[in-house]
A tleap script that builds the chain and sets N, CA, C and O, in Angstrom:
source leaprc.protein.ff14SB
mol = sequence {
  NMET PRO GLN ILE LYS SER ALA LYS LYS ARG
  VAL LYS VAL ALA ALA LYS LYS ALA ALA ASN
  ASN LYS ALA ALA ASN SER ALA LEU LYS THR
  ALA ILE LYS LYS ALA TYR ALA ALA ILE ASP
  GLU ASN ALA GLN ASP LYS ASP ALA VAL VAL
  LYS ALA ALA VAL ILE LYS ILE ASP LYS ALA
  ALA ALA LYS ASN LEU LEU HIE LYS ASN THR
  ALA ALA ARG LYS LYS SER ASN LEU VAL THR
  LYS LEU ASN LYS CALA
}
set mol.1.N position { -10.707 19.642 -18.005 }
set mol.1.CA position { -10.112 18.965 -18.752 }
set mol.1.C position { -8.414 19.646 -18.678 }
set mol.1.O position { -8.458 20.875 -18.713 }
set mol.2.N position { -7.508 19.291 -18.620 }
set mol.2.CA position { -6.592 20.179 -18.637 }
set mol.2.C position { -5.825 20.668 -19.709 }
set mol.2.O position { -5.629 19.981 -20.712 }
set mol.3.N position { -5.283 22.037 -19.546 }
set mol.3.CA position { -4.969 22.669 -20.765 }
set mol.3.C position { -3.353 22.654 -21.153 }
set mol.3.O position { -2.892 22.522 -22.287 }
set mol.4.N position { -2.932 22.751 -20.450 }
set mol.4.CA position { -1.077 22.517 -20.116 }
set mol.4.C position { -1.139 21.324 -20.823 }
set mol.4.O position { -2.159 20.634 -20.840 }
set mol.5.N position { 0.225 20.940 -21.600 }
set mol.5.CA position { 0.156 20.163 -22.280 }
set mol.5.C position { 0.809 19.028 -21.635 }
set mol.5.O position { 0.413 17.919 -21.992 }
set mol.6.N position { 1.930 19.099 -20.566 }
set mol.6.CA position { 2.119 18.179 -19.590 }
set mol.6.C position { 1.359 17.890 -18.351 }
set mol.6.O position { 1.765 17.029 -17.570 }
set mol.7.N position { 0.227 18.597 -18.124 }
set mol.7.CA position { -0.889 18.322 -17.383 }
set mol.7.C position { -1.883 17.230 -18.095 }
set mol.7.O position { -2.584 16.415 -17.495 }
set mol.8.N position { -1.783 17.403 -19.505 }
set mol.8.CA position { -2.328 16.332 -20.093 }
set mol.8.C position { -1.892 14.954 -20.036 }
set mol.8.O position { -2.562 13.989 -19.670 }
set mol.9.N position { -0.680 14.971 -20.442 }
set mol.9.CA position { 0.096 13.948 -20.355 }
set mol.9.C position { -0.501 13.230 -19.217 }
set mol.9.O position { -1.258 12.270 -19.366 }
set mol.10.N position { -0.072 13.815 -17.834 }
set mol.10.CA position { -0.307 13.081 -16.460 }
set mol.10.C position { -1.598 12.527 -16.376 }
set mol.10.O position { -1.767 11.596 -15.588 }
set mol.11.N position { -2.927 13.113 -17.336 }
set mol.11.CA position { -3.915 12.457 -16.943 }
set mol.11.C position { -3.848 11.342 -17.365 }
set mol.11.O position { -4.262 10.415 -16.669 }
set mol.12.N position { -3.185 11.066 -18.905 }
set mol.12.CA position { -2.932 9.936 -19.917 }
set mol.12.C position { -2.261 8.947 -18.994 }
set mol.12.O position { -2.872 7.888 -18.845 }
set mol.13.N position { -0.960 9.109 -18.254 }
set mol.13.CA position { -0.355 8.186 -17.376 }
set mol.13.C position { -0.999 7.747 -16.170 }
set mol.13.O position { -0.930 6.563 -15.843 }
set mol.14.N position { -1.653 8.636 -15.442 }
set mol.14.CA position { -2.316 8.401 -14.269 }
set mol.14.C position { -3.557 7.486 -14.504 }
set mol.14.O position { -3.950 6.916 -13.486 }
set mol.15.N position { -4.311 7.214 -15.758 }
set mol.15.CA position { -5.642 6.577 -16.069 }
set mol.15.C position { -4.737 4.989 -16.440 }
set mol.15.O position { -5.160 3.871 -16.142 }
set mol.16.N position { -3.649 5.238 -17.030 }
set mol.16.CA position { -3.212 3.682 -17.595 }
set mol.16.C position { -2.215 3.026 -16.329 }
set mol.16.O position { -2.106 1.804 -16.224 }
set mol.17.N position { -1.526 3.939 -15.413 }
set mol.17.CA position { -0.852 3.126 -14.363 }
set mol.17.C position { -2.438 2.459 -13.089 }
set mol.17.O position { -2.365 1.590 -12.221 }
set mol.18.N position { -3.618 3.269 -13.487 }
set mol.18.CA position { -4.717 3.226 -12.146 }
set mol.18.C position { -5.270 1.870 -12.911 }
set mol.18.O position { -5.563 0.922 -12.182 }
set mol.19.N position { -5.418 1.733 -14.241 }
set mol.19.CA position { -5.527 0.099 -15.296 }
set mol.19.C position { -4.893 -0.535 -14.722 }
set mol.19.O position { -5.329 -1.246 -13.816 }
set mol.20.N position { -3.667 -0.482 -15.064 }
set mol.20.CA position { -2.533 -1.755 -14.622 }
set mol.20.C position { -2.733 -2.377 -13.137 }
set mol.20.O position { -2.821 -3.507 -12.657 }
set mol.21.N position { -2.757 -1.041 -12.663 }
set mol.21.CA position { -2.547 -1.559 -10.649 }
set mol.21.C position { -4.000 -2.099 -10.643 }
set mol.21.O position { -4.094 -3.001 -9.811 }
set mol.22.N position { -5.131 -1.858 -11.271 }
set mol.22.CA position { -6.321 -2.698 -11.186 }
set mol.22.C position { -6.397 -3.918 -11.424 }
set mol.22.O position { -7.023 -4.676 -10.684 }
set mol.23.N position { -5.799 -4.293 -12.448 }
set mol.23.CA position { -5.795 -5.545 -13.240 }
set mol.23.C position { -4.790 -6.724 -12.272 }
set mol.23.O position { -5.066 -7.869 -11.914 }
set mol.24.N position { -3.673 -5.972 -12.070 }
set mol.24.CA position { -2.592 -6.815 -11.049 }
set mol.24.C position { -3.340 -7.105 -9.655 }
set mol.24.O position { -3.342 -8.231 -9.156 }
set mol.25.N position { -4.063 -5.845 -8.987 }
set mol.25.CA position { -4.863 -6.375 -7.789 }
set mol.25.C position { -6.158 -7.257 -7.874 }
set mol.25.O position { -6.653 -7.688 -6.833 }
set mol.26.N position { -6.701 -7.525 -9.067 }
set mol.26.CA position { -7.606 -8.743 -9.557 }
set mol.26.C position { -6.992 -9.675 -9.598 }
set mol.26.O position { -7.251 -10.649 -8.891 }
set mol.27.N position { -6.124 -9.640 -10.338 }
set mol.27.CA position { -5.242 -11.031 -10.497 }
set mol.27.C position { -4.624 -11.638 -9.032 }
set mol.27.O position { -4.411 -12.810 -8.724 }
set mol.28.N position { -4.434 -10.487 -8.307 }
set mol.28.CA position { -3.901 -11.135 -7.177 }
set mol.28.C position { -5.111 -11.527 -6.347 }
set mol.28.O position { -5.027 -12.652 -5.855 }
set mol.29.N position { -6.097 -10.919 -6.113 }
set mol.29.CA position { -7.299 -11.860 -5.268 }
set mol.29.C position { -7.763 -12.968 -6.103 }
set mol.29.O position { -8.141 -13.917 -5.417 }
set mol.30.N position { -7.865 -13.172 -7.507 }
set mol.30.CA position { -8.085 -14.352 -7.899 }
set mol.30.C position { -7.394 -15.583 -7.269 }
set mol.30.O position { -7.734 -16.500 -6.522 }
set mol.31.N position { -6.294 -15.197 -7.894 }
set mol.31.CA position { -4.855 -16.284 -7.265 }
set mol.31.C position { -5.483 -16.573 -5.712 }
set mol.31.O position { -5.863 -17.729 -5.526 }
set mol.32.N position { -5.623 -15.608 -4.569 }
set mol.32.CA position { -5.454 -15.831 -3.455 }
set mol.32.C position { -7.058 -16.758 -3.044 }
set mol.32.O position { -7.099 -17.717 -2.273 }
set mol.33.N position { -7.923 -16.336 -3.574 }
set mol.33.CA position { -9.219 -17.075 -3.964 }
set mol.33.C position { -9.104 -18.535 -4.084 }
set mol.33.O position { -9.630 -19.410 -3.396 }
set mol.34.N position { -8.200 -18.642 -5.234 }
set mol.34.CA position { -8.053 -19.966 -5.811 }
set mol.34.C position { -7.235 -20.706 -5.252 }
set mol.34.O position { -7.202 -21.865 -5.663 }
set mol.35.N position { -6.411 -20.363 -4.271 }
set mol.35.CA position { -5.584 -21.055 -3.116 }
set mol.35.C position { -6.384 -21.636 -1.771 }
set mol.35.O position { -6.416 -22.745 -1.237 }
set mol.36.N position { -7.174 -20.030 -1.410 }
set mol.36.CA position { -8.210 -20.629 -0.246 }
set mol.36.C position { -9.211 -21.715 -0.806 }
set mol.36.O position { -9.361 -22.685 -0.063 }
set mol.37.N position { -10.026 -21.718 -2.165 }
set mol.37.CA position { -10.526 -22.831 -2.343 }
set mol.37.C position { -10.116 -24.083 -2.356 }
set mol.37.O position { -10.706 -24.962 -1.726 }
set mol.38.N position { -8.817 -24.346 -3.240 }
set mol.38.CA position { -8.029 -25.275 -3.666 }
set mol.38.C position { -7.862 -26.096 -2.132 }
set mol.38.O position { -8.047 -27.311 -2.058 }
set mol.39.N position { -7.523 -25.334 -1.044 }
set mol.39.CA position { -7.240 -25.627 0.433 }
set mol.39.C position { -8.502 -26.438 0.894 }
set mol.39.O position { -8.385 -27.645 1.112 }
set mol.40.N position { -9.552 -25.882 1.028 }
set mol.40.CA position { -10.820 -26.092 1.143 }
set mol.40.C position { -11.619 -27.382 0.650 }
set mol.40.O position { -12.354 -28.202 1.199 }
set mol.41.N position { -11.160 -27.192 -0.568 }
set mol.41.CA position { -11.709 -28.672 -1.193 }
set mol.41.C position { -10.799 -29.651 -1.303 }
set mol.41.O position { -11.026 -30.646 -1.990 }
set mol.42.N position { -9.812 -29.498 -0.722 }
set mol.42.CA position { -8.791 -30.338 -0.210 }
set mol.42.C position { -8.302 -31.022 -1.730 }
set mol.42.O position { -8.137 -32.241 -1.769 }
set mol.43.N position { -8.094 -30.254 -2.883 }
set mol.43.CA position { -7.580 -30.427 -4.347 }
set mol.43.C position { -6.225 -31.217 -4.343 }
set mol.43.O position { -5.418 -30.976 -3.445 }
set mol.44.N position { -5.987 -31.994 -5.145 }
set mol.44.CA position { -4.511 -32.688 -5.556 }
set mol.44.C position { -3.299 -31.317 -5.960 }
set mol.44.O position { -2.099 -31.380 -5.693 }
set mol.45.N position { -3.872 -30.338 -6.532 }
set mol.45.CA position { -2.547 -29.566 -6.708 }
set mol.45.C position { -2.865 -28.278 -5.896 }
set mol.45.O position { -2.674 -27.150 -6.350 }
set mol.46.N position { -3.355 -28.531 -4.690 }
set mol.46.CA position { -3.279 -27.215 -3.903 }
set mol.46.C position { -1.682 -26.598 -2.869 }
set mol.46.O position { -1.604 -25.671 -2.063 }
set mol.47.N position { -0.588 -27.599 -3.363 }
set mol.47.CA position { 0.583 -26.774 -2.946 }
set mol.47.C position { 0.857 -26.082 -4.246 }
set mol.47.O position { 1.572 -25.081 -4.197 }
set mol.48.N position { 0.483 -26.398 -5.165 }
set mol.48.CA position { 0.675 -25.673 -6.363 }
set mol.48.C position { 0.301 -24.407 -6.729 }
set mol.48.O position { 0.924 -23.475 -7.237 }
set mol.49.N position { -0.919 -24.560 -6.349 }
set mol.49.CA position { -2.125 -23.179 -6.204 }
set mol.49.C position { -1.485 -22.277 -5.249 }
set mol.49.O position { -1.360 -21.096 -5.571 }
set mol.50.N position { -1.147 -22.603 -4.338 }
set mol.50.CA position { -0.519 -22.180 -3.000 }
set mol.50.C position { 0.567 -21.389 -3.314 }
set mol.50.O position { 0.549 -20.158 -3.271 }
set mol.51.N position { 1.856 -22.316 -3.744 }
set mol.51.CA position { 2.724 -21.597 -4.446 }
set mol.51.C position { 2.822 -20.728 -5.389 }
set mol.51.O position { 3.780 -19.960 -5.292 }
set mol.52.N position { 1.964 -20.574 -6.489 }
set mol.52.CA position { 1.675 -19.514 -7.186 }
set mol.52.C position { 0.833 -18.254 -6.621 }
set mol.52.O position { 0.821 -17.170 -7.203 }
set mol.53.N position { 0.240 -18.475 -5.611 }
set mol.53.CA position { -0.482 -17.494 -4.951 }
set mol.53.C position { 0.441 -16.530 -4.502 }
set mol.53.O position { 0.476 -15.336 -4.801 }
set mol.54.N position { 1.366 -17.319 -3.570 }
set mol.54.CA position { 2.660 -16.716 -3.053 }
set mol.54.C position { 3.485 -16.106 -3.718 }
set mol.54.O position { 3.895 -14.994 -3.384 }
set mol.55.N position { 3.918 -16.803 -4.897 }
set mol.55.CA position { 4.592 -16.161 -5.836 }
set mol.55.C position { 4.013 -14.780 -5.937 }
set mol.55.O position { 4.629 -13.814 -5.487 }
set mol.56.N position { 2.746 -14.654 -6.564 }
set mol.56.CA position { 1.970 -13.321 -6.951 }
set mol.56.C position { 1.925 -12.596 -6.084 }
set mol.56.O position { 1.857 -11.463 -6.562 }
set mol.57.N position { 1.921 -12.561 -4.739 }
set mol.57.CA position { 2.005 -11.648 -3.282 }
set mol.57.C position { 3.308 -11.294 -3.275 }
set mol.57.O position { 3.613 -10.142 -2.965 }
set mol.58.N position { 4.066 -12.032 -3.543 }
set mol.58.CA position { 5.667 -11.369 -3.952 }
set mol.58.C position { 5.818 -10.384 -4.873 }
set mol.58.O position { 6.296 -9.262 -4.701 }
set mol.59.N position { 5.313 -10.946 -6.014 }
set mol.59.CA position { 5.549 -9.527 -6.920 }
set mol.59.C position { 4.420 -8.418 -6.777 }
set mol.59.O position { 4.527 -7.372 -7.418 }
set mol.60.N position { 3.680 -8.573 -6.202 }
set mol.60.CA position { 2.592 -7.163 -5.907 }
set mol.60.C position { 3.383 -6.236 -4.128 }
set mol.60.O position { 3.191 -5.131 -3.620 }
set mol.61.N position { 4.122 -7.261 -3.801 }
set mol.61.CA position { 4.616 -6.422 -2.768 }
set mol.61.C position { 5.693 -5.521 -3.609 }
set mol.61.O position { 5.784 -4.296 -3.529 }
set mol.62.N position { 6.621 -6.521 -4.566 }
set mol.62.CA position { 7.551 -5.767 -5.017 }
set mol.62.C position { 7.108 -4.576 -5.655 }
set mol.62.O position { 7.864 -3.605 -5.683 }
set mol.63.N position { 5.932 -4.526 -6.191 }
set mol.63.CA position { 5.535 -3.625 -7.142 }
set mol.63.C position { 4.849 -2.204 -6.490 }
set mol.63.O position { 4.694 -1.173 -7.145 }
set mol.64.N position { 4.508 -2.358 -5.198 }
set mol.64.CA position { 4.109 -1.854 -4.165 }
set mol.64.C position { 3.057 -1.603 -4.066 }
set mol.64.O position { 2.688 -0.570 -3.509 }
set mol.65.N position { 2.129 -2.608 -4.654 }
set mol.65.CA position { 0.641 -3.029 -4.678 }
set mol.65.C position { 0.297 -3.172 -3.512 }
set mol.65.O position { -0.859 -2.856 -3.231 }
set mol.66.N position { 0.987 -3.579 -2.689 }
set mol.66.CA position { 1.029 -4.426 -1.113 }
set mol.66.C position { 1.825 -3.850 -0.286 }
set mol.66.O position { 2.886 -3.660 -0.879 }
set mol.67.N position { 1.884 -3.410 0.938 }
set mol.67.CA position { 2.779 -3.204 2.040 }
set mol.67.C position { 3.502 -4.399 2.354 }
set mol.67.O position { 2.898 -5.460 2.508 }
set mol.68.N position { 5.002 -4.299 2.484 }
set mol.68.CA position { 5.371 -5.431 2.569 }
set mol.68.C position { 4.907 -6.638 3.827 }
set mol.68.O position { 5.000 -7.863 3.753 }
set mol.69.N position { 4.363 -5.745 5.026 }
set mol.69.CA position { 3.670 -6.756 6.212 }
set mol.69.C position { 2.725 -7.282 5.999 }
set mol.69.O position { 2.418 -8.259 6.682 }
set mol.70.N position { 1.776 -6.756 4.802 }
set mol.70.CA position { 0.291 -6.825 4.382 }
set mol.70.C position { 0.641 -8.410 3.260 }
set mol.70.O position { -0.051 -9.407 3.058 }
set mol.71.N position { 1.839 -8.056 2.807 }
set mol.71.CA position { 2.137 -9.479 1.746 }
set mol.71.C position { 2.413 -10.618 2.943 }
set mol.71.O position { 1.835 -11.692 3.114 }
set mol.72.N position { 3.239 -10.154 3.528 }
set mol.72.CA position { 3.982 -11.081 4.753 }
set mol.72.C position { 2.761 -11.890 5.662 }
set mol.72.O position { 2.956 -13.027 6.092 }
set mol.73.N position { 1.353 -11.070 5.914 }
set mol.73.CA position { 0.772 -11.577 6.869 }
set mol.73.C position { -0.244 -12.715 6.056 }
set mol.73.O position { -0.655 -13.781 6.513 }
set mol.74.N position { -0.526 -12.071 4.586 }
set mol.74.CA position { -1.576 -12.802 3.576 }
set mol.74.C position { -0.795 -14.202 3.203 }
set mol.74.O position { -1.544 -15.123 2.878 }
set mol.75.N position { 0.817 -14.517 3.208 }
set mol.75.CA position { 1.322 -15.118 2.801 }
set mol.75.C position { 1.410 -16.458 4.297 }
set mol.75.O position { 1.149 -17.661 4.273 }
set mol.76.N position { 1.679 -15.951 4.948 }
set mol.76.CA position { 1.412 -16.443 6.159 }
set mol.76.C position { 0.296 -17.375 6.761 }
set mol.76.O position { 0.411 -18.479 7.293 }
set mol.77.N position { -1.061 -16.434 6.469 }
set mol.77.CA position { -2.603 -17.094 6.725 }
set mol.77.C position { -2.044 -18.232 5.380 }
set mol.77.O position { -1.751 -19.404 5.616 }
set mol.78.N position { -1.997 -17.780 4.368 }
set mol.78.CA position { -2.474 -19.245 3.402 }
set mol.78.C position { -1.421 -20.538 3.759 }
set mol.78.O position { -1.812 -21.686 3.551 }
set mol.79.N position { -0.045 -20.276 4.317 }
set mol.79.CA position { 0.935 -21.459 4.287 }
set mol.79.C position { 0.181 -22.134 5.582 }
set mol.79.O position { -0.033 -23.346 5.586 }
set mol.80.N position { -0.233 -21.254 6.737 }
set mol.80.CA position { -0.556 -21.978 7.850 }
set mol.80.C position { -2.399 -22.533 7.342 }
set mol.80.O position { -2.971 -23.327 8.089 }
set mol.81.N position { -2.814 -22.235 6.615 }
set mol.81.CA position { -4.521 -22.733 6.482 }
set mol.81.C position { -3.645 -24.411 5.484 }
set mol.81.O position { -4.208 -25.497 5.347 }
set mol.82.N position { -2.893 -24.221 5.213 }
set mol.82.CA position { -2.548 -25.296 4.313 }
set mol.82.C position { -1.875 -26.274 4.826 }
set mol.82.O position { -1.914 -27.423 4.387 }
set mol.83.N position { -1.127 -25.856 5.907 }
set mol.83.CA position { -0.477 -26.607 6.639 }
set mol.83.C position { -1.211 -27.624 7.558 }
set mol.83.O position { -0.865 -28.771 7.841 }
set mol.84.N position { -2.480 -26.816 8.017 }
set mol.84.CA position { -3.514 -27.410 9.037 }
set mol.84.C position { -4.095 -28.066 8.056 }
set mol.84.O position { -4.758 -28.966 8.574 }
set mol.85.N position { -4.219 -28.093 6.631 }
set mol.85.CA position { -5.294 -29.128 5.809 }
set mol.85.C position { -4.449 -30.299 5.748 }
set mol.85.O position { -4.858 -31.328 5.210 }
savepdb mol mol.pdb
quit
């Protein structure tokens, strides 16, 4: 455990940021899985689910949770699968 006040604060801040990033990544993965499931099941609301997932991917890229090229690849794969369905 750190002794210096600023180091103690960094531990708290790092833990909070890690928790926020973990929650955001989990929500992102869930949205992507729901989108793929909706496409596979040919659900009526698949367009809306995919659009929501694309928005989440964009937000994750804006927050630097995903690299911009990774985000672009994930969106491309989702939309391509949607268009093929």
